[in-house]
C-alpha positions in Angstrom: 122.3 97.9 102.1 122.6 97.9 105.9 121.3 94.7 107.4 118.9 94.6 110.4 121.4 92.7 112.5 124.1 95.4 111.8 121.8 98.1 113.0 120.8 96.1 116.1 124.0 94.5 117.5 123.8 92.2 120.5 124.9 95.0 122.8 121.8 97.0 121.8 119.4 94.2 122.9 117.9 93.9 126.4 115.3 91.3 127.4 112.7 91.2 130.2 113.3 94.8 131.2 111.2 96.2 134.1 109.6 99.5 133.2 106.8 101.1 135.2 105.4 103.2 132.3 105.9 104.1 128.6 108.4 106.8 129.4 110.7 104.4 131.2 110.3 101.9 128.4 111.4 104.4 125.8 114.2 105.6 128.0 115.5 102.0 128.4 115.7 101.7 124.6 117.3 105.1 124.4 119.9 104.2 127.0 121.1 101.3 124.8 121.6 103.8 121.9 123.6 106.0 124.2 125.7 103.1 125.6 126.8 102.0 122.1 127.6 105.5 120.9 124.7 105.8 118.5 123.1 108.9 120.1 123.2 111.0 123.2 120.8 111.4 126.2 119.3 114.4 124.4 118.0 112.1 121.6 116.3 109.9 124.2 114.5 113.0 125.5 113.5 113.9 121.9 112.0 110.4 121.5 109.9 110.9 124.6 108.9 114.4 123.6 107.8 113.1 120.2 105.1 111.0 121.9 104.1 113.9 124.2 103.7 116.2 121.2 102.1 113.7 118.7 100.5 111.1 120.8 101.2 107.3 120.8 101.3 106.9 117.0 104.6 105.1 117.4 102.7 102.0 118.6 102.3 100.8 115.1 101.3 97.1 115.7 99.8 95.2 118.6 102.3 95.2 121.4 105.0 97.0 119.4 106.2 100.6 119.8 108.8 102.0 117.3 110.4 104.9 119.2 112.2 107.6 117.2 112.5 111.3 116.7 113.7 113.6 113.9 117.3 113.4 112.8 119.2 115.8 115.0 122.8 116.7 116.2 122.1 114.2 119.1 122.3 111.3 116.6 126.0 110.4 116.1 125.3 107.5 113.6 122.3 105.5 112.4 121.4 102.6 114.7 118.7 100.8 116.6 118.0 99.1 119.9 115.6 96.4 121.0 113.9 96.2 124.5 111.6 93.4 125.4 109.7 94.3 128.5 109.1 92.0 131.5 105.5 93.3 131.8 103.6 95.2 129.1 102.9 98.9 129.6 100.2 101.3 128.3 101.2 104.0 125.8 97.6 105.2 125.4 97.0 103.7 122.0 93.3 102.7 121.5 94.0 99.6 119.4 97.6 98.3 119.9 98.2 98.7 123.7 99.7 97.2 125.8 103.2 97.2 124.6 105.8 94.6 125.4 108.4 95.4 122.7 110.1 98.7 122.1 112.5 99.1 119.2 114.2 102.5 119.0 115.7 104.1 115.9 118.2 106.9 115.8 118.6 108.0 112.1 120.9 110.5 110.5 118.6 110.4 107.4 116.0 108.1 105.9 118.3 106.4 103.3 120.6 104.1 105.1 118.0 102.0 107.0 115.2 101.6 104.5 116.0 97.9 103.7 116.4 97.1 107.4 113.0 98.6 108.2 111.5 96.4 105.5 113.1 93.4 107.0 111.9 94.3 110.5 108.3 94.8 109.2 108.4 91.3 107.6 109.9 89.8 110.7 107.3 91.1 113.0 104.4 90.3 110.7 105.4 86.6 110.6 103.7 84.8 113.6 106.3 82.1 113.7 109.2 84.5 113.7 107.5 86.7 116.2 107.0 83.8 118.6 110.7 83.0 118.3 111.7 86.6 119.1 109.4 86.5 122.1 110.8 83.3 123.5 114.5 84.1 122.8 116.3 83.5 126.1 119.4 85.8 125.6 120.3 88.8 123.5 122.7 86.5 121.5 119.9 84.1 120.7 117.6 87.0 119.6 120.4 88.5 117.5 120.9 85.1 115.8 117.3 85.3 114.7 117.8 88.7 113.3 120.9 87.6 111.5 119.2 84.6 110.1 116.4 86.7 108.7 118.6 89.3 107.0 118.1 89.1 103.3 115.0 86.9 103.4 112.5 88.2 101.0 108.7 87.6 101.3 107.4 85.4 98.5 105.3 87.3 96.1 101.7 86.4 95.7 99.9 86.5 92.4 98.3 89.9 91.5 94.6 90.3 91.9 93.2 89.6 88.4 89.9 91.4 89.1 91.5 94.8 90.0 92.5 97.1 87.2 95.5 99.2 87.9 95.2 103.0 87.6 95.8 104.2 84.0 99.4 104.9 83.2 100.4 107.4 80.5 101.9 106.4 77.2 105.3 107.0 78.6 104.7 104.5 81.3 105.5 107.0 84.0 103.8 106.7 87.4 100.7 108.9 87.6 99.5 108.1 91.1 101.2 108.7 94.4 100.3 107.7 97.9 101.9 109.4 100.9 102.6 107.5 104.2 103.0 110.0 107.0 104.4 110.1 110.5 105.6 112.9 112.8 109.2 112.7 111.5 109.2 111.0 108.2 112.0 108.6 109.0 110.4 106.0 111.2 106.8 104.7 111.2 106.0 106.2 107.8 108.8 104.0 106.4 107.3 101.0 108.1 103.9 101.7 106.5 105.5 102.5 103.1 107.2 99.1 103.1 103.9 97.3 103.9 102.0 99.3 101.2 104.6 98.5 98.6 104.3 94.8 99.4 100.6 95.0 98.7 101.0 97.1 95.5 103.5 94.5 94.3 101.0 91.7 94.9 98.4 93.5 93.0 100.7 94.3 90.1 100.2 98.0 90.7 103.8 98.9 91.7 104.6 100.5 88.4 101.5 102.7 88.4 101.5 103.8 92.0 104.5 105.2 93.9 104.7 105.6 97.7 106.5 108.4 99.5 107.2 108.4 103.2 107.1 111.9 104.7 106.4 114.0 107.8 103.4 115.9 108.8 104.8 119.3 107.8 105.9 118.2 104.3 102.7 116.1 103.8 100.5 119.3 103.7 102.6 120.7 100.9 102.8 117.4 99.0 99.1 116.5 99.3 98.2 118.0 96.0 100.6 115.6 94.3 98.9 112.5 95.9 95.7 110.6 95.6 95.6 109.6 99.3 97.5 109.6 102.6 97.9 106.6 104.8 98.8 107.2 108.4 97.9 106.6 112.1 94.8 107.9 113.8 96.9 110.4 115.8 98.7 111.8 112.8 95.4 111.9 110.8 94.0 114.2 113.5 97.1 116.4 113.4 96.9 116.7 109.6 93.2 117.6 109.5 91.7 118.4 106.0 94.5 118.4 103.4 92.2 118.1 100.4 92.7 114.4 99.7 91.5 111.2 101.6 93.4 110.5 104.8 93.1 106.7 105.5 93.9 105.4 109.0 95.9 102.2 109.4 96.1 100.6 112.9 98.7 97.8 112.3 101.5 99.1 110.1 102.9 95.5 109.7 99.6 94.0 108.4 99.4 93.5 104.7 95.8 92.3 105.2 94.8 95.7 106.8 96.7 97.7 104.2 95.1 95.6 101.4 91.7 96.5 102.8 92.6 100.2 103.1 93.9 100.3 99.5 90.7 98.6 98.2 88.7 101.3 100.0 90.9 104.1 98.5 90.4 102.9 95.0 86.9 101.4 95.5 88.1 97.9 94.4 
């Protein structure tokens, strides 16, 4: 397991960065990845082009953009960077703008950083922790908060007694699958997957419903295997009609919103 503080070293953190627009904000995060040898300038260009091509779906929570692109030769190793902006900028997201935090991910694959993504989602969803990150005076102070949070698990809540889980077969194998989808399958879709799995665990449905994070191209082929897709509004427009319900989530870190969407999906 790779810890969040390992993927975001102090050298990859910059605070109170001046950026005139979203492109400059993403480039500032990309420059940190380049400076510590995680990726090249070409990957920064790919992160920007990802927003141009797919819209501002990377703005996955109020004030927070998770910049990334597909794994490519421009990624030398998996790593992340953290840029807190001096003034928020608009990405064009209809619910989560303006953005004052940009975290960038350069991934060689989706395996190495899954646990770190879950830790980051929990961290940003905790108001007290979020306030601490916003007020950290130096990169070292912010990194200390990341390091302190590594390995902290969210306490499980009791399952909902009134909601019956989907029927499982006699073998106990999972019969239901939900897809979480983003443009590349290694970034925002993993964020949403982690949040959805937290909710399924609270409900006691985690053995009956599996969650798979994937990209828009693969999602069309896998839709027949799933009962629903959870994604952003921008990606939902890109997917169009795939033969199963496509549910929009605005805040990928909000277990309350995902709980509501899951209830709507299963009419609970």
